C-alpha positions in Angstrom: 132.4 61.1 48.9 130.6 57.9 47.8 132.3 54.7 49.0 131.9 51.1 48.0 132.9 48.3 50.4 133.3 44.8 48.8 132.4 41.8 51.0 129.7 40.3 53.2 131.2 39.3 56.5 131.7 40.7 60.0 134.8 42.5 58.8 132.8 44.4 56.2 130.0 45.2 58.8 132.7 46.6 61.1 134.1 48.7 58.2 130.6 49.9 57.3 129.7 50.7 60.9 132.8 52.9 61.4 132.8 54.6 57.9 129.2 55.5 58.3 130.2 57.8 61.1 132.6 59.7 58.9 131.9 63.4 58.1 133.6 62.8 54.8 131.0 60.2 53.7 128.2 61.0 51.3 126.8 57.6 50.4 128.0 54.1 51.5 127.4 51.0 49.4 128.3 47.4 50.4 128.4 44.6 47.8 126.9 42.2 48.6 126.7 43.0 52.3 124.5 41.4 54.9 121.6 42.4 57.2 124.0 44.3 59.4 125.6 46.4 56.7 122.2 47.3 55.4 121.8 49.4 58.7 124.9 51.4 57.8 124.5 52.0 54.0 122.9 50.4 50.9 123.5 46.8 50.0 124.1 46.0 46.4 123.4 42.5 45.1 126.7 42.1 43.3 129.5 39.6 43.8 132.8 41.0 45.1 134.6 39.2 42.2 132.2 40.3 39.4 134.6 43.0 38.1 132.5 44.1 35.1 129.5 44.7 37.3 131.6 46.5 39.9 133.0 48.7 37.1 129.5 49.6 35.9 128.3 50.3 39.4 131.2 52.5 40.4 130.8 54.6 37.2 127.1 55.0 37.5 127.0 55.8 41.2 130.0 58.2 41.2 132.0 56.0 43.7 135.2 57.7 44.7 136.8 54.9 46.7 136.6 51.1 46.8 137.5 49.3 50.0 138.2 45.6 49.5 137.3 43.4 52.5 138.0 39.7 51.5 141.1 38.2 49.9 139.4 36.6 46.9 138.9 39.8 44.7 142.5 40.9 45.6 144.1 37.7 44.6 142.0 37.7 41.4 143.3 41.2 40.6 140.6 43.8 41.2 143.2 46.5 41.9 144.9 45.7 38.6 141.5 45.7 36.9 141.0 49.3 38.0 144.5 50.4 37.1 144.1 49.0 33.5 140.8 51.0 32.9 141.1 54.6 31.8 137.8 55.4 33.5 138.7 53.7 36.8 142.4 54.2 37.3 142.0 57.4 39.2 139.6 55.7 41.8 141.6 54.5 44.8 141.3 50.8 45.7 142.2 50.0 49.3 143.9 46.6 48.8 147.1 45.5 47.1 147.5 44.6 43.4 147.6 40.9 42.3 151.4 40.5 42.8 151.2 41.8 46.4 148.1 39.7 47.1 150.3 36.6 46.5 151.5 37.1 50.0 148.2 35.4 50.9 147.3 33.8 47.6 150.3 31.5 47.8 151.9 30.1 51.0 155.0 29.1 49.0 155.3 32.7 47.6 155.0 34.2 51.1 157.6 31.8 52.6 160.0 32.5 49.9 159.4 36.3 50.5 160.1 35.8 54.2 163.3 33.9 53.7 164.5 36.3 51.0 164.1 39.3 53.3 165.3 37.8 56.5 161.9 37.7 58.2 161.8 35.2 61.1 159.6 32.2 60.3 159.4 28.4 60.7 161.6 26.1 58.6 159.6 24.7 55.6 159.6 22.9 52.3 157.0 22.8 49.5 155.7 19.7 47.7 153.5 18.7 44.8 151.7 15.5 43.8 154.8 14.5 41.8 157.1 14.9 44.9 154.7 13.2 47.4 157.4 10.7 48.4 159.8 13.6 49.1 157.1 15.1 51.3 156.9 11.8 53.3 160.7 11.9 53.7 160.6 15.5 54.9 157.9 14.7 57.5 160.1 11.9 58.8 162.8 14.4 59.6 160.4 16.6 61.7 159.1 16.1 65.2 155.3 16.1 65.8 153.0 17.9 65.6 153.2 18.7 61.9 151.9 21.7 60.0 150.5 21.2 56.5 149.2 24.2 54.5 147.4 24.3 51.2 149.4 26.7 49.0 146.3 28.5 47.7 143.2 30.0 49.2 141.0 27.6 51.1 138.5 29.9 53.0 140.7 29.8 56.1 140.5 26.0 56.4 143.6 24.9 54.4 145.8 24.3 57.4 145.9 20.9 59.2 148.0 20.0 62.2 148.3 16.2 62.5 149.8 14.9 65.8 151.5 11.8 64.5 153.5 10.7 61.5 150.9 8.2 59.9 148.2 10.9 60.2 150.5 13.5 58.7 151.3 11.3 55.7 147.7 10.5 55.2 146.8 14.2 55.2 149.6 15.0 52.8 148.3 12.4 50.4 144.7 13.6 50.8 145.8 17.2 50.0 148.1 16.5 47.1 146.9 13.3 45.5 143.2 13.4 46.4 142.8 17.2 46.0 141.2 17.6 49.5 141.2 21.4 49.1 140.9 21.4 45.3 143.4 23.4 43.3 144.4 25.2 46.5 146.3 22.1 47.7 148.0 21.3 44.3 151.0 22.5 46.3 151.5 21.9 50.0 153.8 23.7 52.4 155.1 21.6 55.3 156.4 23.6 58.2 158.0 22.9 61.6 155.5 23.4 64.4 156.0 26.5 66.5 155.1 26.5 70.1 153.8 29.7 71.9 150.9 32.1 71.8 149.6 33.5 68.5 149.2 37.2 67.8 147.7 39.1 64.9 149.4 42.3 64.0 147.8 44.6 61.4 149.7 47.1 59.3 148.2 49.7 56.9 150.5 51.0 54.2 150.3 53.5 51.3 153.4 51.9 49.7 155.7 54.4 51.3 155.0 54.7 55.0 153.0 52.5 57.3 150.9 52.6 60.5 150.7 49.7 63.0 147.1 49.2 64.1 146.0 47.6 67.4 147.2 44.0 67.8 144.7 41.2 68.6 144.5 37.5 69.4 141.9 35.3 67.7 140.6 31.8 68.4 140.6 29.5 65.4 139.4 26.2 66.7 135.7 25.4 67.0 135.8 23.9 70.5 136.6 25.2 74.0 140.2 24.7 74.9 141.3 25.0 71.3 139.9 21.6 70.4 138.3 20.5 67.1 138.5 21.7 63.6 139.9 25.0 62.4 137.4 27.7 61.6 137.5 31.2 60.2 137.7 32.4 63.8 135.5 32.1 66.9 136.4 35.2 68.8 139.1 37.8 69.4 140.6 40.1 72.0 142.5 43.4 71.6 144.9 44.5 73.0 146.9 41.4 74.0 148.6 41.3 77.4 151.9 39.9 76.3 152.2 42.3 73.3 153.6 45.1 75.4 155.6 48.1 74.0 158.9 46.2 74.1 157.5 43.1 72.2 155.8 45.2 69.6 159.0 47.1 69.0 160.6 43.8 68.2 157.8 43.0 65.8 158.2 46.3 64.1 162.0 46.0 63.7 162.2 42.3 62.9 159.0 41.9 60.9 157.1 45.0 59.9 160.0 47.1 58.5 161.6 44.2 56.6 158.2 43.4 55.1 157.5 46.9 53.9 161.1 47.3 52.6 160.9 43.8 51.0 157.8 44.8 49.1 159.6 47.9 47.8 162.8 45.9 46.9 160.6 43.4 45.0 158.9 46.2 43.1 155.5 45.5 44.5 153.5 48.8 44.9 151.5 47.6 47.9 148.5 49.7 49.1 146.3 48.4 51.9 146.3 46.1 54.9 148.9 43.5 55.8 147.8 41.0 58.4 150.8 39.4 60.1 150.1 36.2 61.9 152.8 35.7 64.5 153.8 33.2 67.1 155.3 34.5 70.3 158.2 32.1 70.6 159.7 32.7 74.0 159.4 36.5 73.5 160.5 36.4 69.9 158.1 37.0 67.0 158.0 34.4 64.2 155.7 34.9 61.2 153.2 32.1 60.7 151.5 33.7 57.7 150.6 36.9 55.9 147.1 37.9 54.9 146.5 40.9 52.5 143.4 42.2 54.3 142.1 42.6 57.8 141.4 39.4 59.7 137.9 38.3 60.7 136.9 38.4 63.6 139.9 40.5 64.6 138.5 43.5 62.6 135.5 43.5 65.0 137.9 44.3 67.9 140.5 46.4 66.1 138.4 48.8 64.1 136.1 49.8 67.0 139.2 50.7 69.0 140.2 53.3 66.3 138.7 56.6 67.6 139.8 58.6 64.5 137.8 58.9 61.3 138.4 55.7 59.3 137.5 57.2 56.0 140.0 60.0 56.6 142.6 57.4 57.3 141.8 55.6 54.0 142.0 59.0 52.1 145.5 59.5 53.6 146.4 56.1 52.2 145.0 56.9 48.8 146.9 60.2 48.7 150.1 58.7 50.0 150.0 61.0 53.0 149.7 58.2 55.6 152.9 59.4 57.4 151.0 62.7 58.2 147.9 61.0 59.7 147.6 60.9 63.4 145.1 58.4 64.7 143.8 58.0 68.2 143.0 54.7 69.9 140.6 53.7 72.6 142.7 52.4 75.4 140.0 50.0 76.7 140.0 46.3 75.9 137.6 45.0 73.2 136.5 41.4 73.0 134.3 39.6 70.5 132.5 36.3 70.6 131.4 34.7 67.3 128.1 32.9 67.2 128.0 30.2 64.5 125.6 27.8 62.8 125.1 24.3 64.1 127.4 22.0 62.3 130.0 24.7 61.3 132.7 24.4 60.1 131.2 21.3 58.5 127.7 21.1 56.9 125.1 23.6 58.2 121.7 24.9 57.2 120.9 28.5 56.2 117.6 30.4 56.7 117.3 30.0 60.5 115.3 33.0 62.0 117.5 35.0 64.4 115.7 36.5 67.5 116.8 38.8 70.3 119.0 41.2 68.4 116.9 44.2 69.5 117.8 43.3 73.1 121.6 43.6 72.7 122.4 46.7 74.7 126.0 46.5 76.1 127.7 45.2 73.0 127.8 45.8 69.2 126.4 42.9 67.1 128.5 42.7 63.9 126.7 40.6 61.4 128.8 38.0 59.6 126.4 35.6 57.9 122.9 37.1 57.8 120.3 38.4 55.4 116.9 39.9 55.6 114.1 37.7 54.4 110.3 38.2 54.7 110.7 40.8 57.5 113.1 38.6 59.5 116.9 38.4 59.8 118.0 34.9 59.0 121.2 33.0 59.0 123.2 33.0 55.7 126.6 31.4 56.4 128.6 29.5 58.9 129.7 32.3 61.1 126.6 34.4 61.9 127.2 37.3 64.4 130.2 38.6 66.4 129.3 40.3 69.7 131.9 43.0 70.5 132.1 44.8 73.9 134.5 47.2 75.6 135.7 47.4 79.2 138.8 48.2 81.3 139.7 44.5 81.7 139.4 41.4 79.6 137.2 39.8 82.3 134.7 42.7 82.2 134.6 43.0 78.4 134.2 39.3 77.8 131.3 39.1 80.3 129.5 41.8 78.3 130.2 39.9 75.0 128.7 36.8 76.5 125.6 38.6 77.9 125.0 39.7 74.3 125.6 36.2 72.9 123.2 34.7 75.3 120.5 37.2 74.4 120.4 36.2 70.7 119.0 32.9 69.5 118.5 30.8 66.4 118.0 27.1 65.9 121.4 25.3 66.4 123.3 28.4 67.4 126.7 27.8 69.1 129.6 29.8 70.4 132.8 29.0 72.4 132.5 29.6 76.1 136.3 30.2 76.8 137.3 33.2 74.6 139.9 35.3 76.5 140.3 32.8 79.3 143.9 32.0 78.4 144.8 35.7 78.4 143.1 36.2 81.8 145.3 33.4 83.2 148.3 35.0 81.7 147.5 38.4 83.4 146.9 36.7 86.7 150.1 34.7 86.4 152.2 37.9 86.1 
């Protein structure tokens, strides 16, 4: 079958890399893709939110399935767009409709969903510009640090964690009154701060049954030791040492099942991925957030660990036969290190020539922000390449990821040097 992947990041390259190996695949298209996806299929210069152009392309190229990588087209309703068109409605879209995408599109919606369905999460309240003073009063009742989240989509950067009350009040004013994140922060969710280790759990559902994919831990901050600004993610590890069978059973019973049943009770016909961001709070899972797609860079360690045919898995979702699908996992540990542009997550320059990719041997280089230009591969974004490696221990795998990262160069390139170190300490401390 002909398949179209929407998106241009490392997540989409990982999807393309895996799907290109499927015996069910005829032609693979990626829109808009990057220099890495071009090695797996055909890039199409088309925005992932240009629904009329996507419609024309799908119909003219006999596309039989659309896989949505990023959140933006989902929140804007691409699944609904297909369902409303007589010529498109029979073509499966892997990704939820607009009402389900609100789990990520609105932090307030997702918190209400969690409370309504008894899913463990942090205490919270939501404020607008008109209730700014109430927000100040709510902050005064909490203990530092404070968690402030823009209600809408902010490219993974809409969360700030001030460490004192004056800073928290200033950030709240910046978000609500000064539109720090534009319309995304017209509402702000303030939460109690949860202590513990974060974990990403991924669920794939056909609206009836579900499969839990490998769990992962990602690293959000730009600097070593989790210092500095939040980013879209600087690296990831899967599996995670503390997420043993007993803990994941708790996650399934307390979070996954109530989430799937909650969607059904709310009349939301959810199809696709649910990313559940968790905090391991003294052995108990608490939900930090939902995303309605795979995380990035977690995809770059989760998808390579799936040994089964990924396209067959998606077909099972489309046909609502997911419960019958048996998928096999690689038991080894996968790690990835993200190389980013100098200045990211602030201002950075595109167009820097990337060298050394041909010398990466012991890892997979998943392109995140690249394009081909005049015979060169150049930077085209903030996060540039994720280097994924496999081994039997985190220590061995991460060494291979770093060998690869040190092999590739471009002007201003940067990556964290401590990915996985906290988990290695955890293993040694057992």
